[in-house]
N, C-alpha and C positions, 0 to 999 in steps of 0.2 A: 562402451564406459560402464562401470556397474549403478543396474539401475537407481540405488539408493543415494551415490555420488552424486548423479547426474542432478536430479533434483533437490542437492543441498548447494552444489554450487548455485544452481539457479535460484534457488532460497537468499543466498550472501549476492546475488551481482541485483537481484531485485529489490534486495535492501530492508528483506524481510529479520535475515537470522543480525542479529550483534553480537559483540562481548570478541575479545583477542583475536579468536581461530579465526571469525570473521574474518578482520582486519587483516592478521595475517594471507589470508586465502584471497584477501581485494589486492593487498600491494604482490602479492605474486601474477594474480590475473593483470593486473594491468601492465609490471614489467611483462609480459606475454602478448599481449595487446599492442602494446610499441612495437617489440619486433616484428608483431603479425601486420602491424599496417603498412613498415618500412617493407617488407617485400611483397607488399600488393604495388606499393609505389614502385616500384623496383621491376616486378611481372609489368604493372601497364607500360611503363616508360619504355620499356625493350620492344614491346608493340609497338609506340608511337614511333621509335629510331628506327624500327621494320629489322632490325635484330632477330627479333622472332617475327615470325613471317602468319597472318591469316591465311588460308588458304578459300576460294572461293568456289560452288557449286553450282552450275546454270539453272540455277531455279530462284523462284524464290525463297529466301530464307526468312523466318518470321522464330524470333527466341520469343520465350514465355520463363522471364526467372523474377528473382528479389534481391534486396540487397540485403535481406537475416534467414535467420536459421528457422525454416520449417512453419509451418500452418501461415500461410497468407493465402491462398487458396490460386498455388500458380497452377495446378495440374487439373479441377478441374476449370479454368479459364482456358487449357489449352483444349478440352472436351468441347467446348463451347465452340472455339474459333476451329475445330474440326469439321463438327456440325453443320456452321455458317457454309464452312468455303464446300463439302460435299453437298449441299442444299442447290447452292449454285454453279455445280460439272462439275468440278476442280478436282481431280485428284490428289491427295492428301497422302504422306508419310510422317509420323512421328520420332523419333531420335528421343531415346531416354537412357541415363547413365545402366538404369538398375540396379538400385541403392541397395543393398545388402542382395543381391541377390547370388544363389549357387554356382549360378556359370561364369566361366571364365574367363571364354574367352574371346577372340576380340571381337566378332561380331556375334550376336546373338538376337536370329529374328523369332521372336516373340506371337507375331502372327504376321501371314501372308494378307490378311485383307480377305480372307475366306473362312479361316481355321483359324482359333490359337492351335500354338505349336509348342507350347511351354506351358507348364505346372506352374502357381506361385512363389513355390522354392526359386526353383530352378529360373524367372524372369524379375522378382522381386515385388513386393503387393503393389506399389505406383502404375510400372509396367502393362504387370496385368490385368488390371482394373482398366486403363486402358484398353486393353487389346477384348476386352468383357464386352466393357461401354460401347467401344468402338467397332464393332464385328469387321468392317467394311475399310479399314483403316492398316494402314503396315506398321508394324509397332515394331523394331529394332534397339535392343540395349549394345550398350557398349563404352568402352571409358572415352574410346577419341572417337568426337564427334566426326571427322573428317571423314571416319574411315569406315564409321557406319552411316554418314550421310553419301558416299560415294557409293556404296551398297546401294543406297535407297532408291539413287538416282539411276544406276545402272541397273535394274531390277524392278523398278516399279514406275519407272518415270513418270515421276509425280509434279506436279505444275508448284506448291508449294509442300515446302518443308517446315515442321512444326519442332522447332529445341525446346524440350521441356527441362524445365532448371538450366537454364542456358547462358545468363546474364553475364557472369561468370568464364565463360568458356568463350577466350576468345580467338582459339587455335581457330575461328570456322567463322568465315565471315559470314556474316549476316547483311538483311536489308532493314530491317523493323527489330526493336526493342523492345520490349510489351513486360511493364516493370508492375507486380502484384505490389500492392499496398494494404498490410491488415488495419483497417478504421482501431480495432482495438487495439492494438499495442501498434503503431505507424511506425515509429525506429529508433524502437528498444530502449535501452539509456543513452542514444547518443553513441554508444564505446561499442570498438568492434571487440569479434572472441580474442577468450574467453571475457575480457572486463565485462564484454555484454555479448550480445547476441551479431552484432553487423559483419555482414560477410564484406562488407565495403564501408570505408569510411563516406555520409551523407553527398558528396558533395562531387558522387559516381551518378548519382540519378541527374546531373546534366547528359549524361548519354543515351537516356531513356527517347523516345518517339513515344510510347501510348504509355501511362497511368492507368493502370484499375485500381481505385479503393474499394478492396472488401467487406464485406459483411457493414456496408454501411448503417441496415436498420439496427444494430447493433447497438453505437453512438447516437448523441444529442448531434442535430442540427451543425452548433454551435463549434462542436470538435471537429465536425468532419469540413466546417471552413479552418480553422485551424488548417487541418492534415490539408488541402488545397492551396493556402496561402502559402506554405512551407514548401510544397512541392513548385510551386512558383517561381519563389524566390531562387531556388537553387536548376531549377527548368521551363521560362515562362514558355519555352515554344509547343513543349509536349501537349498533347488531348490527354483531358481528364475524362473517363466514366465510372458512374458511380454503379457499386456492382451488389447485388447480395445473393448469398444463396441459399436459393428458393429448395423447403424440405415437397419432394415429389411424389416418394411412396415410400410406404412400409411392404418389406418383404420375408418370406421367410428366409432360416438359412438352409446351405446345401443343396443347388441348382435349382433352389425352385422358381419359376419363372412368372407366380402370382404371381400380381405384384397389387396389393391393395390405396386405392386412390385415399383412403380414408385416414385423416392424419386427424382426426381430433382425440387427444389422448386429455381429455379434459377430466382432471378430477384420478385421474389413473395414480398407482402409487409404481413408480417406474425407478429404477436402477440403469445407470446408463455406464456403459465399457466401449475405451475408447484406448485404442495408444495413436495418438494426433499429435500433430506441432500443436493444434491449440486446442484442448480439451475445452477449455471454459464456453467457447465458441459452441460448439456440440451442446452442450447442458443446457446452453442458452436457448437456443435451437427447439429443442424439447420444452422446456418453459414455454416458452411463445406459443407452442402446439397444445399447451394449455395441463402439457405431463406434471403430477409433484413431485420430483426427482426428488428422495429422500436417500438416493446416495449416489457414489461417483465412483469409480475405481479406475484408475488414469497408469496407463505403461506408458515406456519412454515411447517414439516414434519412430514406425515402422518395427513395433514390438510382434514375436514369433511367441504363439499362446501355448502354453504347454498345458499338462493332464493336471497337475495340482496344483494352477492357477486357478482354471474352470473349477476345480470343486471347490478352493477358496470363495468365488464369487456365490455361488451357489448359496454354497451355508450363510454368510453374508444375507444374500435374495433373504433366504427363511429365516431368516432372524428377525431381519426387518420388514416381513411381512409383505415383500415387492409383487405385484400384479404382471410385469411385464419388463423384460430387462431387454435394451435399446442398443446395437451399437453402429456403427458405420461399414460402409465397401469394403472401405482401407483396410479394415480389424478383420472383417469378415474371409479375406483374400487369406488373411496373414493364419486360419485357424485350419489345421489340417482333415480332410475326407473323415477321419480316426476321430480324431473329435468333435464334430459334426454332430456323428453316429450319437454319439457316448451324451452331448448334449441337448439331440431331440429327446431322449429318455428319462428326461430331468422333470419335476413335475411345474417347470414356472418356464413359459414363452418366450424365447429371444428372436427378437425382429429387428432385422436392417435395415436404417435409415437412409434413403435413398436422396441425397444434394446435388442441382442442377447450379450455374451460374444466371442469372438475370440479372442481365444489363439494362440499366434505370436511363431515360432520357427516351429523347423525341426517334423515330422508328429509324427514320431519315439521316439523323446525324452515324445513327451503327451502319449502318446500310453504305453513307462515304466512307467513314472508316475502315470496311471492306474494302470497298475497290479499289481505298488508295494501295490496303495490303497486299491486294491480290495482284494490282500493278506491278506490282515492284518500283514505285516513284519516290522512294523515300533509301538515304542511303545513311546508316549507322553514323551518327557524331562520334568521332573518336579524341 
């Protein structure tokens, strides 16, 4: 979708655009959302009745997903779980759709757990980022998770397969459904795509086994309590964990491995550049680190950067006397090596902010959760 059109639609559904045209767009979106809702309900019913089949793989399958489009933090949760299970001595593999990947075959091996075998363009930004951050975990992409799951089991014999963005992928049976809820925008406007950003109606939350409420440090305790209460209304059996996106390092672009743990950005004039699902949260993190964010350049999620855009970014940065440009790991993998060379020639430094999920609460409760996941003691409630 055209970037400007996407932004306009988001402004309309969030109520920021008024007038006759906005009302017409909302009316059309409401009709389409109802059609989409009916389609989702029919699909669920087909699985409930056994007309469409879910396929099993003989190892623990854990799905990490969401019910809304973009920016909830499911991929960092996938990284968190992979590291935790690896630390327990378990073999882990990750299945990712490979969104916007150039690879179009049935099975794409991004990493075999020893080396990264695809470029960012071939793998897609999220899958490549997973491969970079988890060098000892096989990462496989493909739209059919049954096919990629069977491949992973045959070739890597994992104890656990993590299904990244799998809440709506019912074709592959799973043992545990983890759902990420973004505290800064937990339930969208309550409407389905395209009237809102929900992939499923909120009643679908009853299928979850675990909720991870992300970015709780960016909202009030009262807001967190309201989110917990609503989740409990839909699913009082699921476990709920609060998490934060914890900044861990700054690094340079382009294969630089020197990580700077000094995250004090006090009074620095910073420009943020991001093409992610929730740029506002990223910008808030920079502010929390003390940065004076004088400008924010936002692109659509999974954006592939072009040379003319880089020129415009630096032009604005110079105009605003910016000291430092900061972007995300996801954006960094979306910049070609040629672009990185041009960026490094500029007078303003560009840094990448590393983020990791930190689960709040008692360590024993977290370890109990991991033990249950490891032991395949749950079955998804359909």
